[in-house]
C-alpha positions as CSV (number, residue, x, y, z in Angstrom):
1,M,10.6,29.9,-9.6
2,S,14.1,30.5,-10.1
3,N,13.2,33.0,-12.9
4,I,10.9,34.9,-10.4
5,N,13.9,34.9,-7.8
6,H,15.9,36.5,-10.6
7,L,13.4,39.1,-11.4
8,N,13.0,40.1,-7.8
9,K,17.0,40.6,-7.5
10,T,16.6,43.1,-10.5
11,K,14.0,45.2,-8.5
12,G,16.3,48.2,-8.1
13,F,15.9,48.7,-11.7
14,R,12.3,49.6,-10.6
15,V,11.0,46.1,-11.6
16,K,9.1,44.2,-9.0
17,V,7.5,40.8,-8.9
18,S,4.1,40.1,-7.1
19,K,1.1,37.9,-7.0
20,K,-1.3,40.8,-6.5
21,L,-2.5,43.1,-8.9
22,P,-1.0,46.9,-8.2
23,K,-3.3,49.5,-7.1
24,D,-3.2,53.0,-8.7
25,S,-2.3,54.4,-5.3
26,E,0.8,52.4,-5.2
27,G,4.2,52.9,-7.0
28,F,5.1,55.6,-9.1
29,D,5.3,56.8,-12.9
30,G,8.0,54.5,-14.8
31,E,7.6,51.5,-12.4
32,I,7.3,48.0,-13.9
33,R,5.6,45.1,-12.2
34,V,5.8,41.5,-13.1
35,I,2.6,39.8,-11.9
36,V,2.8,35.9,-11.4
37,R,-1.0,35.1,-11.6
38,D,-2.5,32.6,-14.1
39,G,0.7,33.1,-16.1
40,V,3.3,35.8,-16.1
41,W,1.8,39.5,-16.9
42,L,3.7,42.7,-17.3
43,Y,2.3,46.0,-15.8
44,F,3.7,49.5,-16.1
45,K,2.7,52.5,-14.5
46,Y,2.2,55.9,-16.3
47,G,0.0,58.9,-15.6
48,H,-0.9,57.6,-12.1
49,S,-2.3,54.4,-13.5
50,W,-1.4,50.9,-14.1
51,Y,-1.6,49.4,-17.6
52,K,-1.3,45.6,-18.6
53,A,0.9,45.3,-21.5
54,S,-1.1,42.7,-23.1
55,S,-4.5,44.7,-23.1
56,Q,-3.4,48.2,-23.4
57,S,-0.9,50.2,-25.2
58,T,2.7,50.0,-24.8
59,K,5.3,52.5,-25.2
60,V,9.0,51.8,-25.5
61,S,11.6,54.8,-25.3
62,G,15.1,54.7,-26.1
63,R,16.1,57.7,-24.2
64,G,20.0,57.4,-24.6
65,G,22.8,55.3,-25.6
66,N,24.2,54.3,-28.9
67,T,22.2,51.1,-29.5
68,P,19.0,51.3,-31.6
69,I,15.9,49.7,-30.2
70,T,15.0,46.6,-32.1
71,M,11.5,44.9,-31.8
72,S,10.8,41.5,-33.5
73,G,7.3,39.9,-33.7
74,V,5.4,42.1,-31.5
75,S,1.8,41.6,-31.5
76,G,-1.3,43.1,-29.6
77,N,-4.7,44.2,-29.7
78,T,-4.4,47.9,-29.1
79,A,-2.2,50.7,-30.2
80,T,1.5,50.6,-30.1
81,Q,3.8,53.4,-30.0
82,I,7.5,53.0,-30.6
83,N,9.7,56.1,-29.8
84,S,13.4,56.4,-30.6
85,R,14.5,59.8,-29.5
86,N,18.0,60.1,-30.7
87,N,19.1,57.1,-32.5
88,Q,17.8,54.9,-35.4
89,L,14.7,52.8,-35.1
90,E,15.0,49.4,-36.9
91,M,12.2,46.6,-37.5
92,S,13.7,43.5,-38.5
93,D,10.4,41.5,-38.7
94,N,6.9,41.4,-39.3
95,I,4.9,43.4,-36.7
96,N,1.2,42.4,-36.6
97,L,-1.0,45.0,-35.0
98,G,-4.3,43.3,-35.9
99,T,-7.0,46.1,-36.5
100,N,-5.2,48.5,-34.3
101,A,-2.6,51.5,-35.2
102,M,1.1,51.8,-34.6
103,S,2.9,55.2,-34.3
104,F,6.4,56.0,-35.0
105,N,8.4,58.8,-33.9
106,G,11.7,59.0,-35.1
107,R,12.6,62.2,-33.0
108,G,14.9,64.0,-35.8
109,K,16.3,60.4,-36.8
110,G,15.3,58.2,-39.5
111,I,12.7,55.3,-39.6
112,K,13.8,52.4,-41.6
113,F,11.3,49.9,-43.0
114,E,13.1,46.9,-45.1
115,D,12.0,43.8,-46.2
116,S,14.9,41.8,-48.1
117,T,12.5,39.7,-50.1
118,T,9.7,42.2,-51.6
119,A,11.8,45.3,-51.0
120,R,8.5,47.2,-50.4
121,V,6.5,48.6,-47.4
122,D,2.9,47.6,-47.2
123,V,0.9,50.2,-45.7
124,A,-3.0,49.1,-45.2
125,N,-5.5,51.0,-43.1
126,T,-2.3,52.5,-41.3
127,K,-1.6,56.2,-40.6
128,I,1.9,57.6,-40.7
129,G,2.0,60.5,-38.6
130,T,-0.8,62.1,-36.3
131,L,-2.6,63.8,-39.2
132,G,-2.2,60.7,-41.7
133,R,0.7,61.9,-43.6
134,M,4.3,60.9,-44.1
135,V,6.7,63.9,-43.5
136,L,10.3,63.5,-45.4
137,T,12.2,66.1,-43.4
138,D,15.1,66.1,-46.2
139,N,12.6,66.8,-48.8
140,Q,13.6,63.7,-50.6
141,L,12.2,60.2,-51.4
142,D,15.2,58.1,-53.0
143,V,14.5,55.0,-55.0
144,S,18.1,53.8,-55.7
145,S,17.1,51.5,-58.8
146,G,14.0,50.1,-60.5
147,D,10.6,51.6,-60.4
148,L,8.5,53.4,-57.4
149,T,5.2,52.0,-57.1
150,I,2.3,53.6,-55.1
151,Q,-0.6,51.5,-54.8
152,T,-3.8,52.2,-53.1
153,G,-5.0,48.5,-52.9
154,S,-4.9,45.4,-54.9
155,G,-8.5,45.8,-55.8
156,G,-7.6,49.6,-57.0
157,A,-10.1,51.0,-54.4
158,G,-8.8,54.5,-53.0
159,N,-6.9,57.4,-54.2
160,I,-3.3,58.8,-53.9
161,I,-3.5,62.3,-53.1
162,L,-0.5,64.7,-52.9
163,D,-1.2,67.9,-50.9
164,A,1.3,70.6,-51.8
165,Y,-0.1,72.8,-49.2
166,G,0.0,75.8,-51.5
167,G,3.1,74.9,-53.3
168,S,4.1,72.8,-56.4
169,V,4.2,69.2,-57.1
170,T,7.2,68.9,-59.4
171,I,8.4,65.6,-61.3
172,K,12.1,66.3,-62.1
173,D,14.5,64.0,-64.1
174,P,18.0,64.6,-62.4
175,T,19.6,63.1,-65.7
176,P,18.4,65.2,-68.7
177,A,17.7,63.3,-71.9
178,D,15.5,63.6,-74.9
179,L,11.7,63.4,-74.1
180,S,12.6,62.9,-70.3
181,P,10.9,62.5,-67.9
182,T,7.6,61.5,-69.5
183,F,4.4,61.6,-67.7
184,I,2.0,58.6,-68.5
185,L,-1.3,57.9,-67.7
186,Q,-1.8,54.1,-68.2
187,S,-5.0,52.1,-68.1
188,D,-5.0,48.3,-68.8
189,H,-8.7,48.5,-68.8
190,N,-10.5,46.5,-71.6
191,G,-13.6,48.8,-71.7
192,A,-14.6,51.7,-74.0
193,L,-13.1,54.5,-71.9
194,G,-9.5,55.2,-71.3
195,P,-7.9,57.0,-68.5
196,Q,-8.9,60.5,-67.8
197,W,-6.9,63.8,-66.9
198,Y,-9.2,65.5,-64.5
199,T,-8.9,69.0,-62.8
200,L,-11.2,70.3,-59.8
201,F,-11.8,73.7,-59.0
202,D,-13.3,73.0,-55.6
203,S,-14.9,76.5,-55.0
204,D,-17.6,76.8,-52.4
205,S,-18.5,80.2,-53.9
206,P,-18.0,79.9,-57.8
207,A,-18.4,83.2,-59.6
208,V,-18.5,84.7,-63.1
209,T,-15.1,85.3,-64.3
210,D,-13.4,82.8,-62.0
211,Y,-10.5,81.2,-63.8
212,I,-10.9,77.2,-63.2
213,F,-7.5,75.9,-64.7
214,F,-4.5,77.1,-66.4
215,D,-2.2,75.0,-68.6
216,S,1.3,76.6,-69.3
217,H,4.0,75.2,-71.4
218,V,7.2,77.1,-70.5
219,G,10.6,77.3,-72.0
220,K,13.6,79.4,-72.0
221,N,14.6,82.2,-74.5
222,D,18.3,83.2,-75.6
223,A,18.5,85.7,-72.3
224,D,17.9,82.5,-70.1
225,E,14.6,84.0,-69.2
226,L,11.5,81.7,-68.4
227,V,8.7,82.3,-71.4
228,T,5.3,80.7,-71.5
229,Y,5.1,79.8,-75.1
230,V,1.5,78.1,-75.1
231,Y,-0.8,78.8,-72.3
232,K,-4.5,77.4,-72.1
233,Y,-7.1,78.4,-69.4
234,A,-10.7,78.4,-68.9
235,Q,-13.0,81.0,-67.4
236,I,-16.6,80.7,-65.8
237,L,-19.1,82.8,-67.8
238,N,-22.3,81.6,-66.0
239,V,-22.7,79.6,-62.8
240,E,-26.5,79.3,-62.6
241,D,-27.6,75.6,-62.5
242,G,-28.5,74.2,-65.7
243,D,-27.1,77.6,-67.6
244,E,-23.4,77.1,-67.1
245,C,-21.3,78.6,-69.6
246,S,-17.4,79.2,-70.0
247,N,-14.8,80.3,-72.0
248,F,-11.6,78.3,-73.3
249,Y,-8.5,80.2,-74.4
250,T,-5.4,78.8,-76.2
251,L,-2.6,81.4,-76.5
252,I,0.9,81.1,-78.3
253,M,3.9,83.4,-78.3
254,A,3.9,85.8,-81.1
255,N,6.5,88.6,-81.5
256,G,7.0,88.4,-77.7
257,T,3.5,88.7,-76.7
258,S,0.9,85.7,-75.9
259,R,-1.8,86.0,-78.7
260,N,-5.1,84.2,-79.2
261,L,-4.8,80.8,-81.4
262,I,-8.3,80.0,-80.6
263,T,-11.0,81.1,-78.4
264,G,-14.1,79.3,-77.6
265,T,-17.1,81.0,-75.9
266,G,-20.3,79.0,-74.8
267,T,-23.5,80.9,-74.6
268,V,-26.8,80.3,-72.7
269,G,-28.6,80.1,-76.2
270,D,-26.7,76.6,-76.3
271,L,-24.4,77.9,-78.9
272,V,-20.1,77.8,-79.1
273,N,-18.6,80.5,-80.9
274,V,-15.0,80.3,-82.0
275,S,-12.3,82.8,-82.7
276,I,-9.1,81.8,-84.6
277,G,-5.8,83.6,-84.7
278,Y,-4.7,87.0,-84.2
279,G,-4.4,89.9,-86.5
280,A,-6.4,91.2,-89.6
281,T,-3.6,89.6,-91.8
282,S,-3.0,86.4,-90.3
283,T,-3.7,83.2,-92.0
284,A,-5.5,79.9,-91.2
285,T,-4.8,77.1,-93.6
286,I,-7.0,74.1,-93.7
287,A,-5.4,71.1,-95.5
288,G,-8.6,69.3,-96.5
289,N,-12.4,70.3,-97.0
290,L,-14.1,72.9,-95.0
291,D,-17.7,71.7,-93.9
292,I,-20.0,74.6,-92.6
293,D,-23.2,73.5,-91.0
294,G,-24.2,77.0,-90.4
295,A,-25.8,79.5,-93.0
296,K,-23.6,82.7,-92.8
297,I,-20.1,84.1,-93.1
298,T,-19.3,87.3,-91.9
299,S,-16.3,89.9,-91.9
300,V,-15.6,92.9,-90.3
301,G,-14.1,94.4,-93.8
302,A,-13.8,93.5,-97.2
303,L,-13.6,89.8,-97.8
304,E,-11.0,88.3,-100.5
305,I,-11.4,84.9,-101.8
306,D,-8.4,84.0,-103.7
307,P,-8.3,80.4,-104.7
308,G,-5.4,78.6,-106.4
309,G,-7.8,77.7,-109.2
310,A,-11.5,78.2,-110.6
311,L,-14.2,79.3,-107.9
312,S,-17.0,77.0,-108.4
313,V,-20.5,77.4,-106.8
314,T,-22.0,73.9,-107.2
315,G,-25.3,72.6,-106.4
316,Q,-27.0,75.8,-105.5
317,D,-27.8,79.2,-106.4
318,L,-25.6,82.4,-106.3
319,I,-27.7,85.0,-104.4
320,I,-26.9,88.6,-104.4
321,D,-29.0,91.2,-102.4
322,A,-31.2,93.5,-104.7
323,A,-29.3,97.0,-105.5
324,K,-26.0,95.2,-104.8
325,Y,-23.4,95.0,-107.4
326,L,-21.6,92.3,-109.1
327,R,-18.5,94.0,-110.0
328,L,-16.1,93.0,-112.7
329,D,-13.2,95.2,-112.6
330,G,-11.6,93.9,-109.4
331,S,-12.4,96.8,-107.4
332,A,-15.1,98.0,-104.8
333,S,-15.2,101.2,-106.3
334,G,-14.9,99.9,-110.2
335,N,-17.4,101.4,-112.8
336,T,-18.1,97.9,-114.6
337,Y,-20.8,95.9,-112.9
338,I,-24.0,94.2,-113.1
339,Y,-26.9,94.9,-110.5
340,E,-30.8,95.1,-110.0
341,A,-31.7,98.7,-110.1
342,T,-35.4,98.1,-109.3
343,A,-37.6,95.2,-108.9
344,D,-37.2,93.0,-112.2
345,T,-34.9,95.5,-113.8
346,V,-31.2,94.6,-114.4
347,R,-28.6,97.1,-115.6
348,H,-25.1,96.4,-117.3
349,V,-23.0,99.2,-116.5
350,V,-19.6,99.5,-118.2
351,G,-17.3,102.4,-117.7
352,G,-20.0,104.0,-115.7
353,T,-22.4,104.2,-118.6
354,N,-25.6,102.1,-118.6
355,V,-24.9,100.2,-121.9
356,M,-27.9,97.7,-121.5
357,V,-31.1,97.6,-119.4
358,L,-33.2,94.5,-119.1
359,S,-36.7,94.8,-117.8
360,D,-39.7,92.6,-117.1
361,N,-42.8,95.0,-117.5
362,G,-45.2,92.3,-116.7
363,G,-48.4,92.7,-119.0
364,D,-46.7,95.4,-120.9
365,G,-44.0,93.0,-122.1
366,N,-40.3,92.6,-121.8
367,E,-37.6,95.1,-122.7
368,V,-34.2,95.6,-123.8
369,A,-32.8,98.9,-124.0
370,F,-29.4,99.7,-125.2
371,G,-27.3,102.8,-124.1
372,G,-25.3,102.5,-127.4
373,C,-25.3,100.7,-130.7
374,A,-25.8,96.9,-131.1
375,G,-24.1,94.8,-133.4
376,F,-23.1,91.2,-134.5
377,T,-19.9,89.8,-135.8
378,Q,-20.1,88.9,-139.3
379,L,-19.2,85.3,-140.3
380,E,-17.8,84.0,-143.7
381,P,-19.1,80.8,-144.4
382,S,-16.6,78.6,-146.5
383,Y,-17.6,78.4,-150.3
384,D,-18.7,74.8,-151.2
385,A,-19.8,74.2,-155.0
386,V,-22.1,71.3,-153.8
387,A,-23.7,72.9,-150.9
388,T,-22.6,76.0,-148.9
389,I,-23.8,76.1,-145.4
390,V,-24.9,79.4,-143.6
391,D,-25.4,79.0,-139.8
392,F,-27.4,81.8,-138.5
393,R,-27.4,80.2,-135.2
394,K,-23.9,81.6,-134.9
395,S,-24.2,85.1,-136.0
396,N,-27.0,87.2,-137.7
397,K,-24.7,88.5,-140.4
398,Q,-23.0,86.6,-142.7
399,N,-20.9,87.0,-146.0
400,V,-20.3,84.6,-148.7
401,T,-18.2,84.9,-151.8
402,F,-18.5,82.7,-154.8
403,G,-15.6,80.6,-155.5
404,A,-14.1,79.2,-158.9
405,G,-18.0,78.4,-160.0
406,N,-21.7,78.1,-159.2
407,I,-23.3,77.0,-155.7
408,G,-25.6,74.0,-155.9
409,H,-27.5,74.5,-152.6
410,V,-27.4,77.0,-149.7
411,I,-28.4,75.2,-146.5
412,F,-29.6,77.7,-143.7
413,Y,-29.7,76.8,-140.0
414,F,-31.8,79.0,-137.9
415,P,-31.8,79.4,-133.9
416,E,-34.6,78.3,-131.5
417,V,-35.8,82.3,-131.3
418,S,-37.3,84.3,-134.0
419,G,-35.2,87.1,-135.7
420,N,-33.9,88.9,-138.6
421,F,-31.0,87.7,-140.4
422,Q,-29.0,88.7,-143.5
423,L,-26.6,87.2,-146.0
424,L,-24.4,89.2,-148.5
425,L,-23.7,87.4,-151.8
426,K,-20.7,88.6,-153.6
427,Q,-19.5,87.6,-157.1
428,D,-15.8,86.7,-157.5
429,G,-13.4,88.6,-159.8
430,T,-14.9,86.7,-162.7
431,G,-18.6,86.9,-162.1
432,S,-21.4,85.0,-163.8
433,R,-21.7,82.8,-160.6
434,T,-25.3,81.7,-159.7
435,I,-27.2,79.4,-157.3
436,T,-28.2,76.4,-159.4
437,G,-30.3,74.7,-156.7
438,L,-32.6,75.4,-153.8
439,Y,-32.1,77.6,-150.6
440,K,-33.0,74.9,-147.8
441,V,-34.1,75.9,-144.4
442,Y,-33.4,73.6,-141.2
443,A,-34.3,74.5,-137.7
444,F,-32.0,74.7,-134.7
445,D,-31.8,71.0,-134.1
446,E,-30.6,70.6,-137.9
447,T,-33.8,68.9,-138.8
448,I,-35.8,70.1,-142.1
449,A,-38.1,73.1,-141.0
450,E,-41.6,71.8,-140.3
451,G,-43.5,74.9,-141.8
452,E,-41.7,75.0,-145.0
453,G,-38.4,73.4,-145.9
454,Q,-37.3,76.2,-148.5
455,V,-37.2,79.9,-148.2
456,K,-40.5,81.8,-148.9
457,W,-39.4,84.4,-151.3
458,A,-41.3,87.8,-152.0
459,G,-43.2,87.4,-155.2
460,G,-43.1,83.6,-155.0
461,S,-39.9,82.9,-156.7
462,A,-36.1,83.0,-155.7
463,P,-34.4,86.3,-157.1
464,T,-32.1,86.2,-160.1
465,L,-28.7,87.3,-158.6
466,T,-26.5,89.9,-160.2
467,T,-23.6,88.4,-162.1
468,D,-21.2,91.1,-162.9
469,A,-17.7,90.6,-161.2
470,N,-17.4,91.8,-157.7
471,H,-21.1,92.9,-157.4
472,V,-23.1,92.4,-154.4
473,D,-26.6,91.1,-153.6
474,I,-28.2,91.1,-149.9
475,L,-30.5,88.5,-149.0
476,S,-32.7,89.5,-146.0
477,F,-34.8,87.0,-143.9
478,Y,-37.3,86.8,-141.4
479,W,-37.2,83.6,-139.3
480,D,-40.7,82.7,-137.6
481,A,-39.1,80.2,-135.3
482,E,-42.8,79.3,-133.8
483,N,-44.1,78.0,-137.1
484,E,-40.6,77.1,-138.8
485,I,-40.9,79.2,-141.7
486,V,-38.2,81.7,-143.3
487,Y,-39.6,84.8,-145.2
488,G,-37.1,86.2,-147.8
489,V,-36.4,89.3,-150.0
490,A,-33.5,90.3,-152.1
491,T,-31.9,93.8,-152.5
492,L,-29.9,93.2,-155.8
493,D,-26.7,94.7,-157.6
494,F,-24.5,96.7,-155.4
495,Q,-21.9,97.9,-157.8
496,F,-18.2,98.5,-157.5
């Protein structure tokens, strides 16, 4: 009872003690009453109504003075508003609000949360500010040392949203250093998918040509001007559901202007077209192999292939359109080339002249037409007293001069095709040289001719050669490759 008498003495401070519950028609705003009824209860009047502090909102206002308002161990079941209009609001102990909200209003001064043990503020299911925002009036959030951790929940549920209200979100290092600041997306997930960089253009009315993101990498030039050295962006080309398409651009700075590095264009036909580089003489270098899954290479102008070594076409045919030239003189207007003039007719043009035409005339046979003379390189086989070899596989025209004696056998090798062949035999300066053995015939594979292993001479026997010094005899042969038989005739004694 002595406590009640003490409170009664302080009623001049608008505090009254009573056993009856106050009526709304009684008292005035700001009045506080202590009701002694089954305990001690605190009531206060606000807005022409009485409120019980233990079941309704409690508002404590510091309207003046130099001492901050300090609350320790406050608990309740409804909202609690703490308002310090001029001075600092300090909370030195836990505040347990149950499932309800707490509103803090510093009125131009700071609100300080401090936990000397964990040095952190835990905000769970709690709004800061009337719109659920924390407002930093001096535009700065300082962490004196260590890391700043923003956590949305121990289970990872929830998002962190930075709303710049039309401005920018900048991460800045006030103490510049190499590779600082560094922006890191870290995931400790042990699954197959790592962290994701995700941008959202959340338009309610997407349209063709909308730009859905920009990625700029900016530095300075020597005039202290900001320059976008690398620039990436994407543009919508089609917004129809199921047929969505877009462009993707990457540009780099070249000669003071942003130029295309690579552009990708998606099409409704499920194709992706790619443009690389800028300028007709720009260069794209591929360090490894170029693997093309498509079937065509096109060029707006002449296409030059200049390899560092041989240019090889392996595994497939090299196809040239009919009537198109295979030019051999390094010029698009050159006059030496090969081409198909008409179906099954190939022309070899040298210096603008048809020197040879190859034609397949079907049932009328094949034809080789020369626009000039046709000749052969004359070979000179080495003289061998035992067996001199004349290889007509290498040339149709050959010339043998006797050495310091006779020749035992003459060995002939003929090609796989039939033809006319000639051998010139010349006496040396002494003369009286002869062929003492046989004129043997071998096929292209160097096996003895199956039709006849020796030359079949006109008249049935080998000719008697001229023996005068320096005189010449010409032996002419027709080689029947199908039957592997050689027919020979001699033209003798060309004199000098």
